[in-house]
N, C-alpha and C positions, 0 to 999 in steps of 0.2 A: 351373477345371478347366484353362484352356489354359495357366496359369502352372506348374501341376503338371507337365503334360507336358514344356516346355520343360524346367525344373528336372530332372526326371528324366533326359531325353537329356543334359544337360550333365554331371552325375554319371557316366553311363554312358560318355561318350568318352573321359574321361582313364583311364578302366581299360581300355579297348580299346586306346588308345595305349600304354600300359604293356605290355599284353600283347604287342602287335605287337613291340614293343622286345625284351621278352624270348624272343619265337620267332627273331627275328633273330639274338640272340647265341646262342641254341642252335643255330641254322642253322649259324653260324660255328664253334661249338665241334665240331659234328659234323664239318664239313669238315676240320678240323684233325685230329681222331682218324682219320678216313679215311686223309689224308695220312700220319699217323704209322702206321697199320697197313700200309700200303705199304713200310715200312721194317722192320717187325718180322717176323721169321720163326718157323716152328715147324720140327722135325725129326721123321721118323716112319722106324723102321727096324723091318724084319720078317725073318723067316727067319735070325735069329741075324746079323742086319747083311747079309745077302745084297742086300737091296735097301733104298736109304736115299732118301726124298723131302724136300726142302726145299720149304715152302711159306710165302708171305707172308700177312699178315694179312686180305688183299684176294681170298684164295682162288687166288692164281696160283702155279704150280709155277715154283721158281725153279731147282731142279737135282734131278736124278735119277741116282744112284749105283748101280752094278750090280758086285758083287763078281765078278771074272773066274771065279771057281770055280762060280759060280750059272749060266754060260753053258755049257750042255750041249744040244748039238742033240738029243739023246734026250728031254730034259726042258723043251722049249719051253712047253708047256702050264702047267708048274710055275713057271716063269720069270713067264710073263703072270700067273698068279695072284698072285705074291708083290709085282709091281708094281701090280697094282690093289689088292692089300691096304695097300700102304704110301701110295697116294695117298688111299685113302679114310682112313686113319688121319691122315694129315698135312690132309685136309679137316675132319674132326673137331676136331683140335685149333686149325686156323686159325679155324673157327668158334666155338670157345670163346674163343679170344683175343678175336675180334671182339666177342663179346656181352660179355665181361668189361670191355672198352675202353669200349663204347658205353651199359652198362648204366645209370652214372650219368646218363646225357643221356638215355636214353629213361625212366627212373625219373622223371626231373623232369617230363616230359610224362604221366606216370600210364600209359605203355604198357610194362610191364615185358617182353614178348615181342616187340618191334619187329623183332628181326633173325631 
């Protein structure tokens, strides 16, 4: 009986070592994708181009452009709504980009909705 227990643990450990190596490789790949996402951008424009937001793949706003014609002191609330809409749309696009880039890695873990 004792030899079966030892034999079983010897067979198990190489599998664990191999799994740990795969996890480390996956972590390195995920870190690389995160770095790449910081360099990729998405653009969202609303109000016929009145407000444009550029966001990177890590959901950081990189630029906000407002058409001077959209700046009307009488319509501040509308401009605020446009900015909010543009940021929200850029966020959706950025999250989609991140999910697209990460899905091959998260799928390897068997976790399709990790992000």
